[in-house]
PDB file of N, CA, C and O in Angstrom:
ATOM      1  N   UNK A   1      74.518  16.435  12.320  1.00  0.00           N
ATOM      2  CA  UNK A   1      75.820  16.705  12.888  1.00  0.00           C
ATOM      3  C   UNK A   1      76.827  15.771  12.228  1.00  0.00           C
ATOM      4  O   UNK A   1      76.538  14.597  11.998  1.00  0.00           O
ATOM      5  N   UNK A   2      77.980  16.286  11.934  1.00  0.00           N
ATOM      6  CA  UNK A   2      79.022  15.524  11.276  1.00  0.00           C
ATOM      7  C   UNK A   2      80.160  15.252  12.251  1.00  0.00           C
ATOM      8  O   UNK A   2      80.632  16.159  12.937  1.00  0.00           O
ATOM      9  N   UNK A   3      80.601  13.982  12.308  1.00  0.00           N
ATOM     10  CA  UNK A   3      81.659  13.565  13.235  1.00  0.00           C
ATOM     11  C   UNK A   3      82.756  12.858  12.429  1.00  0.00           C
ATOM     12  O   UNK A   3      82.469  12.094  11.508  1.00  0.00           O
ATOM     13  N   UNK A   4      83.985  13.119  12.783  1.00  0.00           N
ATOM     14  CA  UNK A   4      85.125  12.452  12.128  1.00  0.00           C
ATOM     15  C   UNK A   4      85.260  11.024  12.669  1.00  0.00           C
ATOM     16  O   UNK A   4      85.105  10.793  13.868  1.00  0.00           O
ATOM     17  N   UNK A   5      85.549  10.079  11.784  1.00  0.00           N
ATOM     18  CA  UNK A   5      85.790   8.684  12.179  1.00  0.00           C
ATOM     19  C   UNK A   5      87.290   8.549  12.416  1.00  0.00           C
ATOM     20  O   UNK A   5      88.080   8.571  11.472  1.00  0.00           O
ATOM     21  N   UNK A   6      87.672   8.412  13.669  1.00  0.00           N
ATOM     22  CA  UNK A   6      89.093   8.369  14.025  1.00  0.00           C
ATOM     23  C   UNK A   6      89.653   6.956  13.874  1.00  0.00           C
ATOM     24  O   UNK A   6      88.912   5.980  13.757  1.00  0.00           O
ATOM     25  N   UNK A   7      90.968   6.878  13.880  1.00  0.00           N
ATOM     26  CA  UNK A   7      91.654   5.588  13.773  1.00  0.00           C
ATOM     27  C   UNK A   7      91.297   4.675  14.952  1.00  0.00           C
ATOM     28  O   UNK A   7      91.040   3.486  14.766  1.00  0.00           O
ATOM     29  N   UNK A   8      91.283   5.234  16.155  1.00  0.00           N
ATOM     30  CA  UNK A   8      90.959   4.427  17.336  1.00  0.00           C
ATOM     31  C   UNK A   8      89.478   4.031  17.341  1.00  0.00           C
ATOM     32  O   UNK A   8      89.129   2.968  17.854  1.00  0.00           O
ATOM     33  N   UNK A   9      88.610   4.868  16.779  1.00  0.00           N
ATOM     34  CA  UNK A   9      87.193   4.524  16.683  1.00  0.00           C
ATOM     35  C   UNK A   9      87.023   3.301  15.797  1.00  0.00           C
ATOM     36  O   UNK A   9      86.248   2.404  16.127  1.00  0.00           O
ATOM     37  N   UNK A  10      87.732   3.251  14.681  1.00  0.00           N
ATOM     38  CA  UNK A  10      87.675   2.085  13.796  1.00  0.00           C
ATOM     39  C   UNK A  10      88.202   0.835  14.487  1.00  0.00           C
ATOM     40  O   UNK A  10      87.612  -0.241  14.392  1.00  0.00           O
ATOM     41  N   UNK A  11      89.306   0.996  15.173  1.00  0.00           N
ATOM     42  CA  UNK A  11      89.969  -0.156  15.791  1.00  0.00           C
ATOM     43  C   UNK A  11      89.148  -0.778  16.924  1.00  0.00           C
ATOM     44  O   UNK A  11      89.082  -2.002  17.043  1.00  0.00           O
ATOM     45  N   UNK A  12      88.526   0.058  17.751  1.00  0.00           N
ATOM     46  CA  UNK A  12      87.851  -0.442  18.939  1.00  0.00           C
ATOM     47  C   UNK A  12      86.327  -0.490  18.837  1.00  0.00           C
ATOM     48  O   UNK A  12      85.670  -0.969  19.761  1.00  0.00           O
ATOM     49  N   UNK A  13      85.753  -0.007  17.740  1.00  0.00           N
ATOM     50  CA  UNK A  13      84.318  -0.143  17.512  1.00  0.00           C
ATOM     51  C   UNK A  13      83.442   0.939  18.107  1.00  0.00           C
ATOM     52  O   UNK A  13      82.285   0.679  18.438  1.00  0.00           O
ATOM     53  N   UNK A  14      83.956   2.128  18.249  1.00  0.00           N
ATOM     54  CA  UNK A  14      83.206   3.218  18.864  1.00  0.00           C
ATOM     55  C   UNK A  14      82.948   4.365  17.895  1.00  0.00           C
ATOM     56  O   UNK A  14      83.674   4.565  16.921  1.00  0.00           O
ATOM     57  N   UNK A  15      81.916   5.092  18.189  1.00  0.00           N
ATOM     58  CA  UNK A  15      81.701   6.415  17.618  1.00  0.00           C
ATOM     59  C   UNK A  15      82.229   7.359  18.694  1.00  0.00           C
ATOM     60  O   UNK A  15      81.658   7.436  19.782  1.00  0.00           O
ATOM     61  N   UNK A  16      83.313   8.077  18.402  1.00  0.00           N
ATOM     62  CA  UNK A  16      83.998   8.896  19.402  1.00  0.00           C
ATOM     63  C   UNK A  16      83.968  10.354  18.957  1.00  0.00           C
ATOM     64  O   UNK A  16      84.147  10.663  17.780  1.00  0.00           O
ATOM     65  N   UNK A  17      83.738  11.239  19.917  1.00  0.00           N
ATOM     66  CA  UNK A  17      83.769  12.667  19.616  1.00  0.00           C
ATOM     67  C   UNK A  17      84.609  13.383  20.649  1.00  0.00           C
ATOM     68  O   UNK A  17      84.895  12.843  21.718  1.00  0.00           O
ATOM     69  N   UNK A  18      84.997  14.587  20.328  1.00  0.00           N
ATOM     70  CA  UNK A  18      85.775  15.434  21.214  1.00  0.00           C
ATOM     71  C   UNK A  18      84.883  15.908  22.359  1.00  0.00           C
ATOM     72  O   UNK A  18      83.691  16.138  22.155  1.00  0.00           O
ATOM     73  N   UNK A  19      85.433  16.056  23.541  1.00  0.00           N
ATOM     74  CA  UNK A  19      84.674  16.507  24.708  1.00  0.00           C
ATOM     75  C   UNK A  19      83.997  17.850  24.517  1.00  0.00           C
ATOM     76  O   UNK A  19      82.980  18.130  25.151  1.00  0.00           O
ATOM     77  N   UNK A  20      84.556  18.689  23.643  1.00  0.00           N
ATOM     78  CA  UNK A  20      83.936  19.986  23.365  1.00  0.00           C
ATOM     79  C   UNK A  20      82.576  19.838  22.684  1.00  0.00           C
ATOM     80  O   UNK A  20      81.768  20.768  22.699  1.00  0.00           O
ATOM     81  N   UNK A  21      82.321  18.669  22.085  1.00  0.00           N
ATOM     82  CA  UNK A  21      81.050  18.438  21.393  1.00  0.00           C
ATOM     83  C   UNK A  21      79.975  17.817  22.291  1.00  0.00           C
ATOM     84  O   UNK A  21      78.860  17.568  21.833  1.00  0.00           O
ATOM     85  N   UNK A  22      80.298  17.568  23.557  1.00  0.00           N
ATOM     86  CA  UNK A  22      79.330  16.933  24.468  1.00  0.00           C
ATOM     87  C   UNK A  22      77.980  17.641  24.491  1.00  0.00           C
ATOM     88  O   UNK A  22      76.938  16.994  24.387  1.00  0.00           O
ATOM     89  N   UNK A  23      77.992  18.949  24.625  1.00  0.00           N
ATOM     90  CA  UNK A  23      76.725  19.693  24.686  1.00  0.00           C
ATOM     91  C   UNK A  23      75.945  19.571  23.383  1.00  0.00           C
ATOM     92  O   UNK A  23      74.720  19.456  23.398  1.00  0.00           O
ATOM     93  N   UNK A  24      76.652  19.595  22.255  1.00  0.00           N
ATOM     94  CA  UNK A  24      75.990  19.437  20.961  1.00  0.00           C
ATOM     95  C   UNK A  24      75.384  18.041  20.817  1.00  0.00           C
ATOM     96  O   UNK A  24      74.275  17.885  20.305  1.00  0.00           O
ATOM     97  N   UNK A  25      76.116  17.040  21.269  1.00  0.00           N
ATOM     98  CA  UNK A  25      75.608  15.661  21.201  1.00  0.00           C
ATOM     99  C   UNK A  25      74.402  15.510  22.134  1.00  0.00           C
ATOM    100  O   UNK A  25      73.411  14.882  21.761  1.00  0.00           O
ATOM    101  N   UNK A  26      74.475  16.077  23.343  1.00  0.00           N
ATOM    102  CA  UNK A  26      73.345  16.007  24.274  1.00  0.00           C
ATOM    103  C   UNK A  26      72.096  16.644  23.683  1.00  0.00           C
ATOM    104  O   UNK A  26      70.995  16.111  23.824  1.00  0.00           O
ATOM    105  N   UNK A  27      72.268  17.785  23.021  1.00  0.00           N
ATOM    106  CA  UNK A  27      71.123  18.418  22.357  1.00  0.00           C
ATOM    107  C   UNK A  27      70.605  17.542  21.219  1.00  0.00           C
ATOM    108  O   UNK A  27      69.396  17.415  21.022  1.00  0.00           O
ATOM    109  N   UNK A  28      71.529  16.940  20.474  1.00  0.00           N
ATOM    110  CA  UNK A  28      71.144  16.093  19.344  1.00  0.00           C
ATOM    111  C   UNK A  28      70.294  14.913  19.805  1.00  0.00           C
ATOM    112  O   UNK A  28      69.260  14.622  19.203  1.00  0.00           O
ATOM    113  N   UNK A  29      70.723  14.232  20.871  1.00  0.00           N
ATOM    114  CA  UNK A  29      70.001  13.039  21.341  1.00  0.00           C
ATOM    115  C   UNK A  29      68.954  13.387  22.391  1.00  0.00           C
ATOM    116  O   UNK A  29      68.424  12.510  23.073  1.00  0.00           O
ATOM    117  N   UNK A  30      68.666  14.678  22.510  1.00  0.00           N
ATOM    118  CA  UNK A  30      67.611  15.177  23.394  1.00  0.00           C
ATOM    119  C   UNK A  30      67.803  14.739  24.849  1.00  0.00           C
ATOM    120  O   UNK A  30      66.829  14.482  25.557  1.00  0.00           O
ATOM    121  N   UNK A  31      69.062  14.655  25.288  1.00  0.00           N
ATOM    122  CA  UNK A  31      69.380  14.332  26.668  1.00  0.00           C
ATOM    123  C   UNK A  31      69.260  12.858  27.029  1.00  0.00           C
ATOM    124  O   UNK A  31      69.464  12.495  28.187  1.00  0.00           O
ATOM    125  N   UNK A  32      68.937  12.011  26.077  1.00  0.00           N
ATOM    126  CA  UNK A  32      68.809  10.570  26.339  1.00  0.00           C
ATOM    127  C   UNK A  32      70.182   9.939  26.519  1.00  0.00           C
ATOM    128  O   UNK A  32      71.150  10.335  25.870  1.00  0.00           O
ATOM    129  N   UNK A  33      70.255   8.948  27.410  1.00  0.00           N
ATOM    130  CA  UNK A  33      71.491   8.206  27.617  1.00  0.00           C
ATOM    131  C   UNK A  33      71.466   6.855  26.919  1.00  0.00           C
ATOM    132  O   UNK A  33      72.510   6.226  26.749  1.00  0.00           O
ATOM    133  N   UNK A  34      70.289   6.404  26.515  1.00  0.00           N
ATOM    134  CA  UNK A  34      70.127   5.099  25.891  1.00  0.00           C
ATOM    135  C   UNK A  34      69.076   5.221  24.794  1.00  0.00           C
ATOM    136  O   UNK A  34      68.010   5.797  25.015  1.00  0.00           O
ATOM    137  N   UNK A  35      69.370   4.681  23.613  1.00  0.00           N
ATOM    138  CA  UNK A  35      68.455   4.795  22.479  1.00  0.00           C
ATOM    139  C   UNK A  35      68.842   3.792  21.404  1.00  0.00           C
ATOM    140  O   UNK A  35      69.920   3.200  21.444  1.00  0.00           O
ATOM    141  N   UNK A  36      67.940   3.613  20.439  1.00  0.00           N
ATOM    142  CA  UNK A  36      68.184   2.747  19.293  1.00  0.00           C
ATOM    143  C   UNK A  36      69.215   3.420  18.390  1.00  0.00           C
ATOM    144  O   UNK A  36      69.223   4.642  18.238  1.00  0.00           O
ATOM    145  N   UNK A  37      70.085   2.602  17.793  1.00  0.00           N
ATOM    146  CA  UNK A  37      71.107   3.121  16.887  1.00  0.00           C
ATOM    147  C   UNK A  37      71.067   2.310  15.593  1.00  0.00           C
ATOM    148  O   UNK A  37      70.915   1.089  15.619  1.00  0.00           O
ATOM    149  N   UNK A  38      71.203   2.999  14.471  1.00  0.00           N
ATOM    150  CA  UNK A  38      71.343   2.311  13.187  1.00  0.00           C
ATOM    151  C   UNK A  38      72.457   2.995  12.403  1.00  0.00           C
ATOM    152  O   UNK A  38      72.669   4.201  12.528  1.00  0.00           O
ATOM    153  N   UNK A  39      73.161   2.215  11.599  1.00  0.00           N
ATOM    154  CA  UNK A  39      74.208   2.760  10.746  1.00  0.00           C
ATOM    155  C   UNK A  39      73.935   2.294   9.329  1.00  0.00           C
ATOM    156  O   UNK A  39      73.839   1.095   9.068  1.00  0.00           O
ATOM    157  N   UNK A  40      73.809   3.243   8.419  1.00  0.00           N
ATOM    158  CA  UNK A  40      73.501   2.950   7.019  1.00  0.00           C
ATOM    159  C   UNK A  40      72.311   2.003   6.899  1.00  0.00           C
ATOM    160  O   UNK A  40      72.346   1.037   6.136  1.00  0.00           O
ATOM    161  N   UNK A  41      71.261   2.293   7.662  1.00  0.00           N
ATOM    162  CA  UNK A  41      69.997   1.541   7.669  1.00  0.00           C
ATOM    163  C   UNK A  41      70.123   0.122   8.202  1.00  0.00           C
ATOM    164  O   UNK A  41      69.259  -0.711   7.928  1.00  0.00           O
ATOM    165  N   UNK A  42      71.177  -0.175   8.955  1.00  0.00           N
ATOM    166  CA  UNK A  42      71.339  -1.464   9.628  1.00  0.00           C
ATOM    167  C   UNK A  42      71.123  -1.211  11.115  1.00  0.00           C
ATOM    168  O   UNK A  42      71.876  -0.458  11.733  1.00  0.00           O
ATOM    169  N   UNK A  43      70.099  -1.838  11.693  1.00  0.00           N
ATOM    170  CA  UNK A  43      69.792  -1.623  13.103  1.00  0.00           C
ATOM    171  C   UNK A  43      70.824  -2.331  13.980  1.00  0.00           C
ATOM    172  O   UNK A  43      71.139  -3.502  13.768  1.00  0.00           O
ATOM    173  N   UNK A  44      71.340  -1.603  14.964  1.00  0.00           N
ATOM    174  CA  UNK A  44      72.327  -2.145  15.899  1.00  0.00           C
ATOM    175  C   UNK A  44      71.729  -2.400  17.269  1.00  0.00           C
ATOM    176  O   UNK A  44      72.416  -2.900  18.160  1.00  0.00           O
ATOM    177  N   UNK A  45      70.461  -2.066  17.452  1.00  0.00           N
ATOM    178  CA  UNK A  45      69.806  -2.255  18.737  1.00  0.00           C
ATOM    179  C   UNK A  45      69.991  -1.067  19.652  1.00  0.00           C
ATOM    180  O   UNK A  45      70.381   0.016  19.215  1.00  0.00           O
ATOM    181  N   UNK A  46      69.710  -1.276  20.921  1.00  0.00           N
ATOM    182  CA  UNK A  46      69.799  -0.210  21.916  1.00  0.00           C
ATOM    183  C   UNK A  46      71.242  -0.062  22.381  1.00  0.00           C
ATOM    184  O   UNK A  46      71.901  -1.041  22.731  1.00  0.00           O
ATOM    185  N   UNK A  47      71.721   1.182  22.377  1.00  0.00           N
ATOM    186  CA  UNK A  47      73.092   1.478  22.810  1.00  0.00           C
ATOM    187  C   UNK A  47      73.052   2.578  23.859  1.00  0.00           C
ATOM    188  O   UNK A  47      72.125   3.388  23.903  1.00  0.00           O
ATOM    189  N   UNK A  48      74.088   2.588  24.710  1.00  0.00           N
ATOM    190  CA  UNK A  48      74.215   3.603  25.763  1.00  0.00           C
ATOM    191  C   UNK A  48      75.352   4.552  25.421  1.00  0.00           C
ATOM    192  O   UNK A  48      76.332   4.166  24.784  1.00  0.00           O
ATOM    193  N   UNK A  49      75.210   5.785  25.849  1.00  0.00           N
ATOM    194  CA  UNK A  49      76.256   6.784  25.664  1.00  0.00           C
ATOM    195  C   UNK A  49      77.197   6.722  26.855  1.00  0.00           C
ATOM    196  O   UNK A  49      76.750   6.718  28.002  1.00  0.00           O
ATOM    197  N   UNK A  50      78.493   6.674  26.590  1.00  0.00           N
ATOM    198  CA  UNK A  50      79.510   6.748  27.628  1.00  0.00           C
ATOM    199  C   UNK A  50      80.006   8.194  27.649  1.00  0.00           C
ATOM    200  O   UNK A  50      80.945   8.551  26.938  1.00  0.00           O
ATOM    201  N   UNK A  51      79.354   9.027  28.482  1.00  0.00           N
ATOM    202  CA  UNK A  51      79.684  10.459  28.520  1.00  0.00           C
ATOM    203  C   UNK A  51      81.082  10.703  29.061  1.00  0.00           C
ATOM    204  O   UNK A  51      81.719  11.695  28.704  1.00  0.00           O
ATOM    205  N   UNK A  52      81.570   9.809  29.922  1.00  0.00           N
ATOM    206  CA  UNK A  52      82.908   9.988  30.498  1.00  0.00           C
ATOM    207  C   UNK A  52      84.009   9.927  29.444  1.00  0.00           C
ATOM    208  O   UNK A  52      85.001  10.651  29.526  1.00  0.00           O
ATOM    209  N   UNK A  53      83.824   9.060  28.460  1.00  0.00           N
ATOM    210  CA  UNK A  53      84.826   8.914  27.402  1.00  0.00           C
ATOM    211  C   UNK A  53      84.334   9.445  26.051  1.00  0.00           C
ATOM    212  O   UNK A  53      85.014   9.279  25.038  1.00  0.00           O
ATOM    213  N   UNK A  54      83.167  10.077  26.031  1.00  0.00           N
ATOM    214  CA  UNK A  54      82.622  10.723  24.831  1.00  0.00           C
ATOM    215  C   UNK A  54      82.492   9.735  23.678  1.00  0.00           C
ATOM    216  O   UNK A  54      83.068   9.938  22.609  1.00  0.00           O
ATOM    217  N   UNK A  55      81.725   8.659  23.902  1.00  0.00           N
ATOM    218  CA  UNK A  55      81.636   7.633  22.872  1.00  0.00           C
ATOM    219  C   UNK A  55      80.366   6.793  22.990  1.00  0.00           C
ATOM    220  O   UNK A  55      79.690   6.781  24.019  1.00  0.00           O
ATOM    221  N   UNK A  56      80.070   6.091  21.893  1.00  0.00           N
ATOM    222  CA  UNK A  56      78.980   5.118  21.830  1.00  0.00           C
ATOM    223  C   UNK A  56      79.551   3.884  21.139  1.00  0.00           C
ATOM    224  O   UNK A  56      80.140   3.991  20.063  1.00  0.00           O
ATOM    225  N   UNK A  57      79.383   2.725  21.746  1.00  0.00           N
ATOM    226  CA  UNK A  57      79.892   1.496  21.138  1.00  0.00           C
ATOM    227  C   UNK A  57      78.949   1.051  20.023  1.00  0.00           C
ATOM    228  O   UNK A  57      77.753   0.866  20.248  1.00  0.00           O
ATOM    229  N   UNK A  58      79.497   0.880  18.815  1.00  0.00           N
ATOM    230  CA  UNK A  58      78.672   0.400  17.704  1.00  0.00           C
ATOM    231  C   UNK A  58      79.166  -0.927  17.142  1.00  0.00           C
ATOM    232  O   UNK A  58      78.501  -1.513  16.288  1.00  0.00           O
ATOM    233  N   UNK A  59      80.299  -1.409  17.592  1.00  0.00           N
ATOM    234  CA  UNK A  59      80.785  -2.724  17.204  1.00  0.00           C
ATOM    235  C   UNK A  59      82.005  -2.675  16.304  1.00  0.00           C
ATOM    236  O   UNK A  59      82.089  -1.860  15.385  1.00  0.00           O
ATOM    237  N   UNK A  60      82.952  -3.566  16.586  1.00  0.00           N
ATOM    238  CA  UNK A  60      84.186  -3.599  15.812  1.00  0.00           C
ATOM    239  C   UNK A  60      83.958  -4.102  14.390  1.00  0.00           C
ATOM    240  O   UNK A  60      84.628  -3.642  13.465  1.00  0.00           O
ATOM    241  N   UNK A  61      83.037  -5.025  14.200  1.00  0.00           N
ATOM    242  CA  UNK A  61      82.773  -5.514  12.835  1.00  0.00           C
ATOM    243  C   UNK A  61      82.268  -4.382  11.948  1.00  0.00           C
ATOM    244  O   UNK A  61      82.622  -4.301  10.772  1.00  0.00           O
ATOM    245  N   UNK A  62      81.447  -3.515  12.512  1.00  0.00           N
ATOM    246  CA  UNK A  62      80.916  -2.381  11.754  1.00  0.00           C
ATOM    247  C   UNK A  62      82.026  -1.386  11.440  1.00  0.00           C
ATOM    248  O   UNK A  62      82.206  -1.011  10.282  1.00  0.00           O
ATOM    249  N   UNK A  63      82.766  -0.956  12.448  1.00  0.00           N
ATOM    250  CA  UNK A  63      83.759   0.095  12.228  1.00  0.00           C
ATOM    251  C   UNK A  63      84.948  -0.395  11.405  1.00  0.00           C
ATOM    252  O   UNK A  63      85.486   0.355  10.590  1.00  0.00           O
ATOM    253  N   UNK A  64      85.357  -1.627  11.607  1.00  0.00           N
ATOM    254  CA  UNK A  64      86.474  -2.139  10.827  1.00  0.00           C
ATOM    255  C   UNK A  64      86.055  -2.460   9.395  1.00  0.00           C
ATOM    256  O   UNK A  64      86.905  -2.572   8.511  1.00  0.00           O
ATOM    257  N   UNK A  65      84.759  -2.607   9.163  1.00  0.00           N
ATOM    258  CA  UNK A  65      84.254  -2.856   7.821  1.00  0.00           C
ATOM    259  C   UNK A  65      84.098  -1.607   6.980  1.00  0.00           C
ATOM    260  O   UNK A  65      83.836  -1.694   5.780  1.00  0.00           O
ATOM    261  N   UNK A  66      84.256  -0.447   7.593  1.00  0.00           N
ATOM    262  CA  UNK A  66      84.162   0.803   6.845  1.00  0.00           C
ATOM    263  C   UNK A  66      85.389   0.982   5.967  1.00  0.00           C
ATOM    264  O   UNK A  66      86.506   0.661   6.373  1.00  0.00           O
ATOM    265  N   UNK A  67      85.180   1.491   4.776  1.00  0.00           N
ATOM    266  CA  UNK A  67      86.305   1.757   3.866  1.00  0.00           C
ATOM    267  C   UNK A  67      87.219   2.815   4.473  1.00  0.00           C
ATOM    268  O   UNK A  67      86.767   3.717   5.178  1.00  0.00           O
ATOM    269  N   UNK A  68      88.494   2.692   4.190  1.00  0.00           N
ATOM    270  CA  UNK A  68      89.463   3.625   4.788  1.00  0.00           C
ATOM    271  C   UNK A  68      89.293   5.051   4.283  1.00  0.00           C
ATOM    272  O   UNK A  68      89.752   5.988   4.936  1.00  0.00           O
ATOM    273  N   UNK A  69      88.643   5.238   3.132  1.00  0.00           N
ATOM    274  CA  UNK A  69      88.438   6.595   2.630  1.00  0.00           C
ATOM    275  C   UNK A  69      87.210   7.269   3.241  1.00  0.00           C
ATOM    276  O   UNK A  69      86.945   8.438   2.959  1.00  0.00           O
ATOM    277  N   UNK A  70      86.459   6.549   4.072  1.00  0.00           N
ATOM    278  CA  UNK A  70      85.323   7.138   4.783  1.00  0.00           C
ATOM    279  C   UNK A  70      85.857   7.769   6.060  1.00  0.00           C
ATOM    280  O   UNK A  70      86.233   7.068   7.000  1.00  0.00           O
ATOM    281  N   UNK A  71      85.887   9.090   6.087  1.00  0.00           N
ATOM    282  CA  UNK A  71      86.482   9.762   7.230  1.00  0.00           C
ATOM    283  C   UNK A  71      85.465  10.511   8.076  1.00  0.00           C
ATOM    284  O   UNK A  71      85.793  10.962   9.173  1.00  0.00           O
ATOM    285  N   UNK A  72      84.235  10.653   7.589  1.00  0.00           N
ATOM    286  CA  UNK A  72      83.195  11.339   8.350  1.00  0.00           C
ATOM    287  C   UNK A  72      81.917  10.523   8.363  1.00  0.00           C
ATOM    288  O   UNK A  72      81.655   9.735   7.455  1.00  0.00           O
ATOM    289  N   UNK A  73      81.120  10.726   9.415  1.00  0.00           N
ATOM    290  CA  UNK A  73      79.780  10.152   9.457  1.00  0.00           C
ATOM    291  C   UNK A  73      78.800  11.260   9.852  1.00  0.00           C
ATOM    292  O   UNK A  73      79.151  12.206  10.557  1.00  0.00           O
ATOM    293  N   UNK A  74      77.598  11.114   9.389  1.00  0.00           N
ATOM    294  CA  UNK A  74      76.534  12.086   9.645  1.00  0.00           C
ATOM    295  C   UNK A  74      75.594  11.496  10.688  1.00  0.00           C
ATOM    296  O   UNK A  74      75.149  10.358  10.538  1.00  0.00           O
ATOM    297  N   UNK A  75      75.282  12.248  11.743  1.00  0.00           N
ATOM    298  CA  UNK A  75      74.392  11.796  12.807  1.00  0.00           C
ATOM    299  C   UNK A  75      73.070  12.547  12.727  1.00  0.00           C
ATOM    300  O   UNK A  75      73.039  13.772  12.618  1.00  0.00           O
ATOM    301  N   UNK A  76      71.974  11.785  12.784  1.00  0.00           N
ATOM    302  CA  UNK A  76      70.635  12.364  12.803  1.00  0.00           C
ATOM    303  C   UNK A  76      69.844  11.618  13.869  1.00  0.00           C
ATOM    304  O   UNK A  76      69.819  10.387  13.877  1.00  0.00           O
ATOM    305  N   UNK A  77      69.201  12.354  14.764  1.00  0.00           N
ATOM    306  CA  UNK A  77      68.381  11.744  15.816  1.00  0.00           C
ATOM    307  C   UNK A  77      66.928  12.086  15.539  1.00  0.00           C
ATOM    308  O   UNK A  77      66.547  13.256  15.525  1.00  0.00           O
ATOM    309  N   UNK A  78      66.110  11.044  15.316  1.00  0.00           N
ATOM    310  CA  UNK A  78      64.683  11.265  15.084  1.00  0.00           C
ATOM    311  C   UNK A  78      63.901  10.057  15.588  1.00  0.00           C
ATOM    312  O   UNK A  78      64.337   8.911  15.474  1.00  0.00           O
ATOM    313  N   UNK A  79      62.749  10.350  16.141  1.00  0.00           N
ATOM    314  CA  UNK A  79      61.856   9.311  16.664  1.00  0.00           C
ATOM    315  C   UNK A  79      62.558   8.381  17.649  1.00  0.00           C
ATOM    316  O   UNK A  79      62.302   7.176  17.649  1.00  0.00           O
ATOM    317  N   UNK A  80      63.435   8.923  18.485  1.00  0.00           N
ATOM    318  CA  UNK A  80      64.115   8.126  19.499  1.00  0.00           C
ATOM    319  C   UNK A  80      65.196   7.216  18.959  1.00  0.00           C
ATOM    320  O   UNK A  80      65.625   6.297  19.656  1.00  0.00           O
ATOM    321  N   UNK A  81      65.653   7.444  17.726  1.00  0.00           N
ATOM    322  CA  UNK A  81      66.683   6.602  17.130  1.00  0.00           C
ATOM    323  C   UNK A  81      67.787   7.465  16.540  1.00  0.00           C
ATOM    324  O   UNK A  81      67.521   8.468  15.878  1.00  0.00           O
ATOM    325  N   UNK A  82      69.029   7.064  16.788  1.00  0.00           N
ATOM    326  CA  UNK A  82      70.198   7.744  16.216  1.00  0.00           C
ATOM    327  C   UNK A  82      70.558   7.036  14.917  1.00  0.00           C
ATOM    328  O   UNK A  82      70.917   5.859  14.920  1.00  0.00           O
ATOM    329  N   UNK A  83      70.459   7.762  13.808  1.00  0.00           N
ATOM    330  CA  UNK A  83      70.826   7.236  12.503  1.00  0.00           C
ATOM    331  C   UNK A  83      72.207   7.756  12.142  1.00  0.00           C
ATOM    332  O   UNK A  83      72.440   8.965  12.128  1.00  0.00           O
ATOM    333  N   UNK A  84      73.125   6.835  11.851  1.00  0.00           N
ATOM    334  CA  UNK A  84      74.473   7.174  11.462  1.00  0.00           C
ATOM    335  C   UNK A  84      74.621   6.825   9.990  1.00  0.00           C
ATOM    336  O   UNK A  84      74.326   5.700   9.586  1.00  0.00           O
ATOM    337  N   UNK A  85      75.070   7.771   9.191  1.00  0.00           N
ATOM    338  CA  UNK A  85      75.274   7.535   7.767  1.00  0.00           C
ATOM    339  C   UNK A  85      76.725   7.855   7.420  1.00  0.00           C
ATOM    340  O   UNK A  85      77.259   8.892   7.813  1.00  0.00           O
ATOM    341  N   UNK A  86      77.352   6.942   6.673  1.00  0.00           N
ATOM    342  CA  UNK A  86      78.719   7.177   6.201  1.00  0.00           C
ATOM    343  C   UNK A  86      78.676   7.410   4.695  1.00  0.00           C
ATOM    344  O   UNK A  86      77.647   7.204   4.052  1.00  0.00           O
ATOM    345  N   UNK A  87      79.786   7.835   4.152  1.00  0.00           N
ATOM    346  CA  UNK A  87      79.849   8.203   2.744  1.00  0.00           C
ATOM    347  C   UNK A  87      79.427   7.070   1.819  1.00  0.00           C
ATOM    348  O   UNK A  87      78.547   7.257   0.979  1.00  0.00           O
ATOM    349  N   UNK A  88      80.036   5.908   1.960  1.00  0.00           N
ATOM    350  CA  UNK A  88      79.797   4.834   0.987  1.00  0.00           C
ATOM    351  C   UNK A  88      79.139   3.607   1.568  1.00  0.00           C
ATOM    352  O   UNK A  88      79.197   2.539   0.958  1.00  0.00           O
ATOM    353  N   UNK A  89      78.521   3.719   2.714  1.00  0.00           N
ATOM    354  CA  UNK A  89      77.908   2.534   3.327  1.00  0.00           C
ATOM    355  C   UNK A  89      78.918   1.715   4.096  1.00  0.00           C
ATOM    356  O   UNK A  89      80.069   2.124   4.252  1.00  0.00           O
ATOM    357  N   UNK A  90      78.493   0.556   4.578  1.00  0.00           N
ATOM    358  CA  UNK A  90      79.421  -0.310   5.305  1.00  0.00           C
ATOM    359  C   UNK A  90      79.211  -1.747   4.903  1.00  0.00           C
ATOM    360  O   UNK A  90      79.899  -2.636   5.406  1.00  0.00           O
TER     361      UNK A  90
END
């Protein structure tokens, strides 16, 4: 699944999606509310989904460290872990 990296997501350290994608995200993470997260093969530990605001906190250092030309990230859920990949790494 591909998600756009928004300006506010970079600023506040979240992976944010539109509420219309909630069902797709729930299917992707197999209904789990808490799971391991990694971004570009860097483990971030266990994170929780905030369904009310459609987001997962991944950290401001990570999101602010992304290049400004990286506008999308790819999400893959396997073996109980959410892998996030960006265009050029972080």
